[in-house]
N, C-alpha and C positions, 0 to 999 in steps of 0.2 A: 127890455130897453136893455141892449148889448152892450160887450164890453168896447170897448175903445180899445184902438190901435192898438198903442203901449202893447197891449194888454196880450195880443196875437203872438209877436215878439217873446215874450216872456214864456212860451210854451216849450223854448227852448232849455230854458232852466228845470226844466222838471226833469226825474232821473233818466234816464237811457231805459227806453223798454226791454232791453236787456234783460235786466238785474229784475225787473215783474218775471220771469221763467228759471231766470240762475236762482231765485229765493225757494219756489218749488220743488228743486233737484234734492234730492239725497246726497248724503253725503259719501263721497265716493267714486258718483259719477261724476259731479259737475264737467271735472276735467279731460273728460273721457266722449263724450257725446259727440255728434257730430253741430250738435245745435247750437255748442257754448262755444262754438266757432267763430260760430257768426255772431252770436250774442256779442263778442271779445274784438271782435272787428268794430260791429256797432259803439259796443264802447268806446274805446278809443279810438275813434272817430267823431264822437260827438265831445269826448275829454281835448281835440284838440279844434271839433270845431266855437268850441263855448270863447275863442278868444277874434274869434275871424268876424267879420261883417256879416249884417243880415243875410244878407244873397248867403255868403259858403257856407255861414249856419244851414241855410233853408238847402243848400243842393245837398249839404253833407248830409243831414237826416232822408232827406228822398232816397240818396244811395246808400243809407241805411238799409231802409222799408227797402230799398229792391234786393238787398242783401240779404235778407232773412226770407224775402219771395222766393230769391234762388233757391236758398237750400232749402226751404218744405219743397219746393220743387222737385228738388234730386232728390229728397228723402223718398218721395212721392211714388222715384222711377221705381226706386231700389223698391219699396213695397209692391210695389209693381210685377217687379220680373222677380220677385221672391230673396235680395239679396240683403233684405233689411234687415242687422242683425236684430233691435228692439225697435216694437211699436212705438212705445212713448219715446221716442227721442223722433219718430214724425210725429208726434202729435202736441210736443213741447214746441216744434219747429210749426208748424200749422197756423197753433194757435199763436203764436211769436209774430208770426205772417196776419192776421190776422187785427189781429190788437194794432197795426205799428199802423195797419194800413185804414182801421177804422177813423185813428187819430188824427192821423195826413188829412183824412178827407172832413170833418173836424174842422183842423185848422182850416182849410182850405174853403166850409164853409163860413167860415167866422169873419174871415177876409176878405171872403166876396162879399158878406152882407154892409161889411166898415168898409168897401167900396164905393159900394151903393147909397148909403146913406150919406157920405161923401160928398159924391156925386147931383145928389138933390138939396143938397144946402143950399139954400138964396145968399147970392154974395152982394 
């Protein structure tokens, strides 16, 4: 059995994805890493979106995922050119972007499945 449609909207109530990566950072490095800058932006967007409509919440969540992907891509370019100071910054950013993408795909799959169930209902 699948989750009801209301449960899909509850995904916005989860803590921001950046909180996972920030918890794993060591003391003193969290404020200085480029990855946490994207995390702070994602957290701020999540806090602002909590009071908006479902469409605004969804749009803000997707832009947060895009910001995490952009940050990981930027750090990957720095690593490829030899300008990256710490490989851990890239690894954290890449993992955050990966987890955010996986969560986005899972929410999308649940939404599509719920839509298909609604369309299959007899009137």
